[in-house]
Structures are given as C-alpha cells and as structure tokens.
VOTIZA-721525 format. One record per atom (N, C-alpha, C, O): chain; atom name; x, y, z. Coordinates in nm, 2 decimals. Example, Ala and Ser with C-alpha at 12.3 -4.5 7.8 and 13.67 -1.06 7.14 Angstrom:
2
mol:atom:xx:yy:zz
A:N:1.32:-0.57:0.78 $
A:CA:1.23:-0.45:0.78 $
A:C:1.32:-0.33:0.78 $
A:O:1.42:-0.33:0.85 $
A:N:1.28:-0.22:0.71 $
A:CA:1.37:-0.11:0.71 $
A:C:1.29:0.00:0.79 $
A:O:1.34:0.11:0.80 $
# end
This chain:
131
mol:atom:xx:yy:zz
A:N:-0.81:1.43:2.90 $
A:CA:-0.77:1.46:2.76 $
A:C:-0.85:1.37:2.67 $
A:O:-0.87:1.25:2.70 $
A:N:-0.90:1.44:2.56 $
A:CA:-0.97:1.37:2.47 $
A:C:-0.89:1.27:2.37 $
A:O:-0.76:1.27:2.38 $
A:N:-0.96:1.19:2.29 $
A:CA:-0.88:1.08:2.22 $
A:C:-0.80:1.16:2.10 $
A:O:-0.69:1.12:2.07 $
A:N:-0.85:1.26:2.05 $
A:CA:-0.76:1.34:1.95 $
A:C:-0.64:1.39:2.01 $
A:O:-0.53:1.38:1.95 $
A:N:-0.66:1.46:2.12 $
A:CA:-0.53:1.51:2.19 $
A:C:-0.44:1.40:2.23 $
A:O:-0.32:1.42:2.23 $
A:N:-0.49:1.29:2.28 $
A:CA:-0.39:1.18:2.30 $
A:C:-0.32:1.13:2.18 $
A:O:-0.20:1.09:2.19 $
A:N:-0.39:1.12:2.06 $
A:CA:-0.32:1.09:1.94 $
A:C:-0.21:1.18:1.91 $
A:O:-0.10:1.14:1.88 $
A:N:-0.25:1.31:1.91 $
A:CA:-0.15:1.42:1.88 $
A:C:-0.02:1.41:1.98 $
A:O:0.09:1.43:1.94 $
A:N:-0.06:1.39:2.10 $
A:CA:0.06:1.37:2.20 $
A:C:0.15:1.25:2.17 $
A:O:0.27:1.25:2.19 $
A:N:0.08:1.14:2.13 $
A:CA:0.17:1.03:2.08 $
A:C:0.25:1.06:1.96 $
A:O:0.36:1.00:1.95 $
A:N:0.21:1.14:1.87 $
A:CA:0.29:1.18:1.76 $
A:C:0.41:1.25:1.81 $
A:O:0.52:1.23:1.76 $
A:N:0.39:1.35:1.90 $
A:CA:0.50:1.43:1.96 $
A:C:0.60:1.34:2.03 $
A:O:0.72:1.35:2.01 $
A:N:0.55:1.24:2.11 $
A:CA:0.64:1.15:2.19 $
A:C:0.71:1.06:2.10 $
A:O:0.83:1.03:2.12 $
A:N:0.65:1.01:1.99 $
A:CA:0.72:0.92:1.91 $
A:C:0.84:0.98:1.83 $
A:O:0.93:0.91:1.80 $
A:N:0.83:1.11:1.82 $
A:CA:0.94:1.18:1.75 $
A:C:1.06:1.22:1.85 $
A:O:1.16:1.28:1.82 $
A:N:1.03:1.18:1.98 $
A:CA:1.14:1.21:2.09 $
A:C:1.12:1.35:2.14 $
A:O:1.21:1.40:2.20 $
A:N:1.01:1.41:2.11 $
A:CA:1.00:1.56:2.17 $
A:C:0.92:1.54:2.31 $
A:O:0.85:1.45:2.34 $
A:N:0.94:1.64:2.39 $
A:CA:0.87:1.65:2.53 $
A:C:0.75:1.75:2.50 $
A:O:0.77:1.87:2.47 $
A:N:0.63:1.70:2.53 $
A:CA:0.52:1.78:2.51 $
A:C:0.52:1.91:2.59 $
A:O:0.56:1.91:2.71 $
A:N:0.48:2.01:2.53 $
A:CA:0.48:2.14:2.60 $
A:C:0.35:2.22:2.58 $
A:O:0.31:2.23:2.46 $
A:N:0.29:2.27:2.68 $
A:CA:0.17:2.35:2.68 $
A:C:0.19:2.49:2.62 $
A:O:0.09:2.56:2.59 $
A:N:0.32:2.53:2.60 $
A:CA:0.34:2.67:2.54 $
A:C:0.41:2.66:2.40 $
A:O:0.44:2.76:2.34 $
A:N:0.43:2.54:2.35 $
A:CA:0.48:2.53:2.22 $
A:C:0.37:2.49:2.12 $
A:O:0.30:2.39:2.15 $
A:N:0.34:2.56:2.02 $
A:CA:0.22:2.53:1.95 $
A:C:0.25:2.47:1.81 $
A:O:0.16:2.48:1.72 $
A:N:0.38:2.42:1.78 $
A:CA:0.42:2.37:1.66 $
A:C:0.47:2.22:1.67 $
A:O:0.53:2.17:1.58 $
A:N:0.44:2.17:1.78 $
A:CA:0.51:2.03:1.81 $
A:C:0.47:1.93:1.72 $
A:O:0.56:1.85:1.67 $
A:N:0.34:1.91:1.68 $
A:CA:0.30:1.82:1.58 $
A:C:0.37:1.83:1.45 $
A:O:0.40:1.74:1.38 $
A:N:0.37:1.97:1.41 $
A:CA:0.44:2.00:1.28 $
A:C:0.59:1.96:1.29 $
A:O:0.64:1.91:1.19 $
A:N:0.65:1.98:1.40 $
A:CA:0.79:1.94:1.41 $
A:C:0.80:1.78:1.41 $
A:O:0.90:1.73:1.36 $
A:N:0.71:1.71:1.46 $
A:CA:0.72:1.56:1.48 $
A:C:0.68:1.49:1.35 $
A:O:0.73:1.38:1.33 $
A:N:0.59:1.55:1.26 $
A:CA:0.55:1.48:1.15 $
A:C:0.65:1.42:1.05 $
A:O:0.63:1.31:1.01 $
A:N:0.75:1.51:1.01 $
A:CA:0.85:1.45:0.92 $
A:C:0.91:1.31:0.98 $
A:O:0.92:1.21:0.92 $
A:N:0.95:1.32:1.10 $
A:CA:1.01:1.18:1.16 $
A:C:0.91:1.08:1.16 $
A:O:0.94:0.96:1.14 $
A:N:0.78:1.11:1.20 $
A:CA:0.68:1.01:1.21 $
A:C:0.66:0.95:1.08 $
A:O:0.65:0.83:1.07 $
A:N:0.65:1.03:0.97 $
A:CA:0.63:0.99:0.83 $
A:C:0.74:0.90:0.78 $
A:O:0.72:0.80:0.71 $
A:N:0.86:0.95:0.81 $
A:CA:0.99:0.89:0.76 $
A:C:0.99:0.74:0.81 $
A:O:1.04:0.65:0.75 $
A:N:0.95:0.72:0.93 $
A:CA:0.96:0.60:1.00 $
A:C:0.85:0.49:0.94 $
A:O:0.87:0.37:0.97 $
A:N:0.76:0.53:0.86 $
A:CA:0.67:0.44:0.81 $
A:C:0.72:0.36:0.70 $
A:O:0.80:0.42:0.62 $
A:N:0.70:0.23:0.68 $
A:CA:0.75:0.14:0.59 $
A:C:0.72:0.19:0.44 $
A:O:0.79:0.18:0.35 $
A:N:0.59:0.25:0.43 $
A:CA:0.55:0.31:0.29 $
A:C:0.62:0.43:0.26 $
A:O:0.60:0.48:0.15 $
A:N:0.70:0.48:0.34 $
A:CA:0.79:0.60:0.31 $
A:C:0.93:0.56:0.30 $
A:O:1.02:0.65:0.30 $
A:N:0.96:0.45:0.31 $
A:CA:1.11:0.41:0.31 $
A:C:1.18:0.46:0.19 $
A:O:1.12:0.48:0.09 $
A:N:1.31:0.49:0.22 $
A:CA:1.40:0.54:0.10 $
A:C:1.54:0.51:0.13 $
A:O:1.58:0.47:0.24 $
A:N:1.60:0.52:0.03 $
A:CA:1.76:0.51:0.03 $
A:C:1.80:0.61:-0.06 $
A:O:1.79:0.59:-0.18 $
A:N:1.85:0.72:0.00 $
A:CA:1.89:0.84:-0.08 $
A:C:2.04:0.84:-0.11 $
A:O:2.12:0.85:-0.02 $
A:N:2.08:0.83:-0.24 $
A:CA:2.21:0.83:-0.27 $
A:C:2.22:0.84:-0.42 $
A:O:2.12:0.86:-0.49 $
A:N:2.34:0.82:-0.48 $
A:CA:2.35:0.82:-0.62 $
A:C:2.27:0.71:-0.69 $
A:O:2.23:0.73:-0.81 $
A:N:2.26:0.60:-0.62 $
A:CA:2.16:0.49:-0.65 $
A:C:2.07:0.48:-0.54 $
A:O:2.11:0.47:-0.43 $
A:N:1.93:0.48:-0.58 $
A:CA:1.83:0.47:-0.45 $
A:C:1.70:0.46:-0.49 $
A:O:1.67:0.44:-0.61 $
A:N:1.61:0.48:-0.39 $
A:CA:1.47:0.48:-0.42 $
A:C:1.39:0.56:-0.31 $
A:O:1.44:0.58:-0.20 $
A:N:1.27:0.59:-0.35 $
A:CA:1.18:0.64:-0.26 $
A:C:1.04:0.59:-0.28 $
A:O:0.98:0.59:-0.38 $
A:N:0.99:0.54:-0.16 $
A:CA:0.86:0.49:-0.16 $
A:C:0.76:0.60:-0.12 $
A:O:0.80:0.69:-0.05 $
A:N:0.63:0.59:-0.16 $
A:CA:0.53:0.69:-0.14 $
A:C:0.40:0.62:-0.09 $
A:O:0.37:0.51:-0.12 $
A:N:0.32:0.70:-0.01 $
A:CA:0.19:0.64:0.03 $
A:C:0.12:0.59:-0.08 $
A:O:0.12:0.66:-0.19 $
A:N:0.05:0.49:-0.09 $
A:CA:-0.03:0.45:-0.20 $
A:C:0.05:0.35:-0.28 $
A:O:-0.01:0.27:-0.36 $
A:N:0.18:0.34:-0.26 $
A:CA:0.26:0.23:-0.32 $
A:C:0.35:0.26:-0.43 $
A:O:0.43:0.18:-0.48 $
A:N:0.33:0.40:-0.48 $
A:CA:0.42:0.43:-0.60 $
A:C:0.57:0.43:-0.53 $
A:O:0.59:0.45:-0.42 $
A:N:0.66:0.39:-0.62 $
A:CA:0.79:0.39:-0.60 $
A:C:0.88:0.45:-0.71 $
A:O:0.85:0.42:-0.83 $
A:N:0.98:0.55:-0.69 $
A:CA:1.06:0.58:-0.78 $
A:C:1.20:0.52:-0.75 $
A:O:1.23:0.51:-0.63 $
A:N:1.28:0.49:-0.85 $
A:CA:1.42:0.44:-0.83 $
A:C:1.51:0.50:-0.93 $
A:O:1.47:0.53:-1.04 $
A:N:1.64:0.51:-0.90 $
A:CA:1.73:0.58:-0.99 $
A:C:1.86:0.52:-0.97 $
A:O:1.88:0.44:-0.87 $
A:N:1.95:0.55:-1.06 $
A:CA:2.09:0.51:-1.04 $
A:C:2.18:0.55:-1.16 $
A:O:2.14:0.61:-1.26 $
A:N:2.30:0.50:-1.15 $
A:CA:2.40:0.52:-1.25 $
A:C:2.47:0.39:-1.28 $
A:O:2.50:0.31:-1.19 $
A:N:2.50:0.36:-1.40 $
A:CA:2.56:0.24:-1.45 $
A:C:2.68:0.27:-1.54 $
A:O:2.67:0.34:-1.64 $
A:N:2.80:0.21:-1.50 $
A:CA:2.92:0.24:-1.59 $
A:C:2.97:0.10:-1.65 $
A:O:3.09:0.09:-1.68 $
A:N:2.89:0.01:-1.65 $
A:CA:2.93:-0.12:-1.71 $
A:C:2.98:-0.10:-1.85 $
A:O:2.91:-0.03:-1.92 $
A:N:3.10:-0.15:-1.90 $
A:CA:3.16:-0.13:-2.03 $
A:C:3.11:-0.25:-2.11 $
A:O:3.17:-0.36:-2.09 $
A:N:3.01:-0.23:-2.19 $
A:CA:2.95:-0.33:-2.28 $
A:C:2.85:-0.27:-2.38 $
A:O:2.80:-0.15:-2.36 $
A:N:2.81:-0.33:-2.49 $
A:CA:2.71:-0.26:-2.58 $
A:C:2.58:-0.29:-2.53 $
A:O:2.49:-0.21:-2.57 $
A:N:2.55:-0.40:-2.46 $
A:CA:2.42:-0.42:-2.41 $
A:C:2.44:-0.44:-2.26 $
A:O:2.52:-0.52:-2.22 $
A:N:2.36:-0.37:-2.18 $
A:CA:2.38:-0.39:-2.02 $
A:C:2.23:-0.41:-1.97 $
A:O:2.14:-0.34:-2.01 $
A:N:2.23:-0.51:-1.89 $
A:CA:2.09:-0.54:-1.81 $
A:C:2.14:-0.49:-1.67 $
A:O:2.25:-0.52:-1.61 $
A:N:2.06:-0.41:-1.62 $
A:CA:2.09:-0.35:-1.48 $
A:C:1.97:-0.38:-1.37 $
A:O:1.85:-0.38:-1.41 $
A:N:2.00:-0.40:-1.25 $
A:CA:1.90:-0.43:-1.16 $
A:C:1.87:-0.31:-1.07 $
A:O:1.96:-0.23:-1.04 $
A:N:1.75:-0.30:-1.04 $
A:CA:1.70:-0.18:-0.96 $
A:C:1.74:-0.21:-0.81 $
A:O:1.76:-0.32:-0.77 $
A:N:1.75:-0.09:-0.73 $
A:CA:1.79:-0.11:-0.59 $
A:C:1.70:-0.21:-0.51 $
A:O:1.75:-0.29:-0.43 $
A:N:1.56:-0.19:-0.54 $
A:CA:1.47:-0.29:-0.47 $
A:C:1.38:-0.33:-0.58 $
A:O:1.37:-0.26:-0.68 $
A:N:1.32:-0.45:-0.56 $
A:CA:1.22:-0.49:-0.66 $
A:C:1.10:-0.42:-0.64 $
A:O:1.06:-0.39:-0.53 $
A:N:1.02:-0.38:-0.75 $
A:CA:0.87:-0.33:-0.75 $
A:C:0.80:-0.45:-0.70 $
A:O:0.81:-0.56:-0.76 $
A:N:0.71:-0.44:-0.60 $
A:CA:0.63:-0.54:-0.55 $
A:C:0.52:-0.60:-0.66 $
A:O:0.48:-0.71:-0.66 $
A:N:0.48:-0.49:-0.74 $
A:CA:0.37:-0.54:-0.83 $
A:C:0.40:-0.52:-0.98 $
A:O:0.38:-0.61:-1.06 $
A:N:0.45:-0.41:-1.02 $
A:CA:0.47:-0.37:-1.16 $
A:C:0.56:-0.26:-1.18 $
A:O:0.56:-0.17:-1.11 $
A:N:0.65:-0.28:-1.28 $
A:CA:0.74:-0.17:-1.33 $
A:C:0.65:-0.10:-1.44 $
A:O:0.60:-0.16:-1.53 $
A:N:0.64:0.04:-1.42 $
A:CA:0.55:0.12:-1.50 $
A:C:0.63:0.18:-1.62 $
A:O:0.58:0.19:-1.73 $
A:N:0.75:0.23:-1.59 $
A:CA:0.83:0.29:-1.69 $
A:C:0.98:0.31:-1.64 $
A:O:1.01:0.31:-1.52 $
A:N:1.06:0.33:-1.74 $
A:CA:1.21:0.36:-1.72 $
A:C:1.26:0.47:-1.83 $
A:O:1.23:0.45:-1.95 $
A:N:1.32:0.57:-1.78 $
A:CA:1.39:0.66:-1.87 $
A:C:1.54:0.64:-1.85 $
A:O:1.58:0.61:-1.73 $
A:N:1.62:0.65:-1.96 $
A:CA:1.76:0.64:-1.95 $
A:C:1.82:0.77:-2.01 $
A:O:1.75:0.83:-2.10 $
A:N:1.94:0.81:-1.97 $
A:CA:2.01:0.92:-2.05 $
A:C:2.15:0.90:-2.03 $
A:O:2.20:0.84:-1.93 $
A:N:2.23:0.96:-2.11 $
A:CA:2.38:0.93:-2.11 $
A:C:2.43:1.02:-1.99 $
A:O:2.37:1.14:-1.98 $
A:N:2.52:0.98:-1.92 $
A:CA:2.59:1.05:-1.81 $
A:C:2.70:1.14:-1.88 $
A:O:2.81:1.09:-1.88 $
A:N:2.67:1.24:-1.92 $
A:CA:2.75:1.33:-2.00 $
A:C:2.89:1.36:-1.94 $
A:O:2.99:1.40:-2.00 $
A:N:2.88:1.35:-1.80 $
A:CA:3.01:1.39:-1.73 $
A:C:3.11:1.27:-1.76 $
A:O:3.23:1.30:-1.76 $
A:N:3.07:1.15:-1.78 $
A:CA:3.15:1.04:-1.79 $
A:C:3.14:0.98:-1.94 $
A:O:3.18:0.86:-1.96 $
A:N:3.08:1.05:-2.03 $
A:CA:3.04:1.00:-2.15 $
A:C:3.13:1.06:-2.27 $
A:O:3.19:1.17:-2.25 $
A:N:3.14:0.98:-2.37 $
A:CA:3.21:1.04:-2.50 $
A:C:3.12:1.06:-2.62 $
A:O:3.17:1.08:-2.73 $
A:N:3.00:1.05:-2.60 $
A:CA:2.89:1.09:-2.70 $
A:C:2.82:0.99:-2.78 $
A:O:2.78:1.02:-2.89 $
A:N:2.81:0.86:-2.72 $
A:CA:2.73:0.76:-2.79 $
A:C:2.58:0.78:-2.77 $
A:O:2.54:0.87:-2.70 $
A:N:2.51:0.69:-2.83 $
A:CA:2.36:0.69:-2.81 $
A:C:2.32:0.57:-2.72 $
A:O:2.36:0.46:-2.74 $
A:N:2.24:0.60:-2.62 $
A:CA:2.19:0.51:-2.53 $
A:C:2.05:0.49:-2.53 $
A:O:1.98:0.59:-2.51 $
A:N:1.99:0.37:-2.56 $
A:CA:1.85:0.34:-2.57 $
A:C:1.81:0.23:-2.48 $
A:O:1.89:0.15:-2.44 $
A:N:1.68:0.22:-2.45 $
A:CA:1.63:0.11:-2.38 $
A:C:1.63:-0.01:-2.48 $
A:O:1.59:0.01:-2.59 $
A:N:1.67:-0.13:-2.44 $
A:CA:1.67:-0.24:-2.51 $
A:C:1.54:-0.32:-2.52 $
A:O:1.51:-0.39:-2.42 $
A:N:1.46:-0.31:-2.62 $
A:CA:1.32:-0.37:-2.62 $
A:C:1.34:-0.51:-2.66 $
A:O:1.23:-0.58:-2.66 $
A:N:1.46:-0.56:-2.68 $
A:CA:1.47:-0.70:-2.71 $
A:C:1.48:-0.79:-2.58 $
A:O:1.48:-0.91:-2.59 $
A:N:1.49:-0.72:-2.46 $
A:CA:1.51:-0.79:-2.34 $
A:C:1.38:-0.77:-2.26 $
A:O:1.34:-0.65:-2.25 $
A:N:1.33:-0.86:-2.19 $
A:CA:1.19:-0.85:-2.11 $
A:C:1.23:-0.78:-1.99 $
A:O:1.32:-0.82:-1.91 $
A:N:1.16:-0.66:-1.96 $
A:CA:1.18:-0.59:-1.85 $
A:C:1.10:-0.66:-1.73 $
A:O:1.00:-0.73:-1.75 $
A:N:1.15:-0.64:-1.61 $
A:CA:1.08:-0.71:-1.51 $
A:C:1.06:-0.60:-1.39 $
A:O:1.09:-0.48:-1.40 $
A:N:1.02:-0.65:-1.28 $
A:CA:1.00:-0.58:-1.16 $
A:C:1.14:-0.56:-1.09 $
A:O:1.15:-0.47:-1.00 $
A:N:1.24:-0.62:-1.13 $
A:CA:1.38:-0.62:-1.07 $
A:C:1.49:-0.57:-1.16 $
A:O:1.60:-0.53:-1.12 $
A:N:1.46:-0.56:-1.31 $
A:CA:1.56:-0.52:-1.40 $
A:C:1.51:-0.47:-1.53 $
A:O:1.40:-0.48:-1.57 $
A:N:1.61:-0.40:-1.59 $
A:CA:1.58:-0.34:-1.73 $
A:C:1.71:-0.35:-1.80 $
A:O:1.81:-0.39:-1.75 $
A:N:1.70:-0.31:-1.94 $
A:CA:1.83:-0.32:-2.02 $
A:C:1.84:-0.20:-2.11 $
A:O:1.74:-0.15:-2.16 $
A:N:1.96:-0.17:-2.15 $
A:CA:1.99:-0.07:-2.25 $
A:C:2.09:-0.12:-2.35 $
A:O:2.17:-0.21:-2.33 $
A:N:2.09:-0.05:-2.46 $
A:CA:2.19:-0.07:-2.56 $
A:C:2.27:0.06:-2.58 $
A:O:2.21:0.17:-2.58 $
A:N:2.41:0.04:-2.60 $
A:CA:2.49:0.16:-2.61 $
A:C:2.57:0.16:-2.75 $
A:O:2.63:0.06:-2.77 $
A:N:2.58:0.26:-2.82 $
A:CA:2.66:0.27:-2.93 $
A:C:2.81:0.28:-2.90 $
A:O:2.89:0.23:-2.97 $
A:N:2.84:0.35:-2.78 $
A:CA:2.97:0.35:-2.73 $
A:C:2.98:0.27:-2.61 $
A:O:2.91:0.31:-2.51 $
A:N:3.05:0.17:-2.61 $
A:CA:3.04:0.08:-2.48 $
A:C:3.10:0.14:-2.36 $
A:O:3.08:0.09:-2.25 $
A:N:3.18:0.24:-2.37 $
A:CA:3.24:0.32:-2.26 $
A:C:3.15:0.40:-2.19 $
A:O:3.18:0.45:-2.08 $
A:N:3.02:0.44:-2.25 $
A:CA:2.94:0.54:-2.19 $
A:C:2.88:0.48:-2.07 $
A:O:2.84:0.37:-2.07 $
A:N:2.87:0.57:-1.97 $
A:CA:2.79:0.55:-1.84 $
A:C:2.65:0.61:-1.88 $
A:O:2.64:0.69:-1.98 $
A:N:2.55:0.57:-1.80 $
A:CA:2.42:0.61:-1.82 $
A:C:2.36:0.62:-1.68 $
A:O:2.40:0.57:-1.58 $
A:N:2.24:0.71:-1.68 $
A:CA:2.17:0.74:-1.55 $
A:C:2.02:0.68:-1.59 $
A:O:1.98:0.68:-1.71 $
A:N:1.96:0.63:-1.49 $
A:CA:1.82:0.58:-1.52 $
A:C:1.73:0.63:-1.40 $
A:O:1.77:0.66:-1.29 $
A:N:1.59:0.63:-1.44 $
A:CA:1.49:0.66:-1.35 $
A:C:1.38:0.56:-1.38 $
A:O:1.35:0.55:-1.50 $
A:N:1.34:0.49:-1.29 $
A:CA:1.23:0.39:-1.31 $
A:C:1.12:0.42:-1.20 $
A:O:1.15:0.46:-1.09 $
A:N:0.99:0.39:-1.24 $
A:CA:0.89:0.40:-1.15 $
A:C:0.79:0.28:-1.16 $
A:O:0.78:0.21:-1.26 $
A:N:0.73:0.26:-1.06 $
A:CA:0.63:0.14:-1.05 $
A:C:0.56:0.14:-0.90 $
A:O:0.57:0.23:-0.82 $
A:N:0.50:0.02:-0.89 $
A:CA:0.44:-0.01:-0.76 $
A:C:0.44:-0.14:-0.72 $
A:O:0.39:-0.18:-0.61 $
# end
C-alpha cells in the first residue's frame, strides 16, 4: 500500500468504519466525523453556542433575558485574539416592542459586549464573530 492509501485508510479507521474493497465512499462517510473531532472545528450547538472554523474564525450566538436597561453579556467562550463584530436584535417572541442597541459606552472585549434597552423586560438575541 502506498502512503496516500494508508492515510485514507487511517481516516476510515478513525471514524470507526471497517475498510472495504467494495465500498467506494468510505472516506466521504468518514470525513464529517474526522473534521468534527478537530479542535479547530469545535462547537457547542444550542440556543446559546459557538462554532469554530479552520483558520480561526469563530461565530457565537445566544439569547439574554436579563431585566435591566443596560446589560453586559458574556460570550460562551472567549475569542482567543479579537472580537470583530456583534449584532443584536429583539427577541420578538418574548419582547413587548422596545429598542435594543449596542452600548458603545462600554468597552467590548474578547469575552463580553453590552446593550441598552428602552424596555427593560425585552429579551434579545446576539451574533458575535471574531478569531
């Protein structure tokens, strides 16, 4: 077996599959599990969570229901280098119609951001990205 064939067989074996000479899509079947097991592809998928991508980009999202006019919220994980941006929007399923904006009076960091709400009872959703 040549080196490339050995590498491909290792991908199949790492996914828990048994190599077969008559199945021609084993590497394709094995790749999702192989990629998901890599630390640079880590994720936590839920109503609050994150997804890491090769190259270092990270998306994080969540919902916050804190009753206050100003809310500082913490991301699920810290961005290792830099927070690039944050979007916020009212969670209209649990909202009564106030305005929610990013609070530029608070220093954003790799671990947190802040919003101001005209209706203290409004919940909000956020999406943040960085690396």
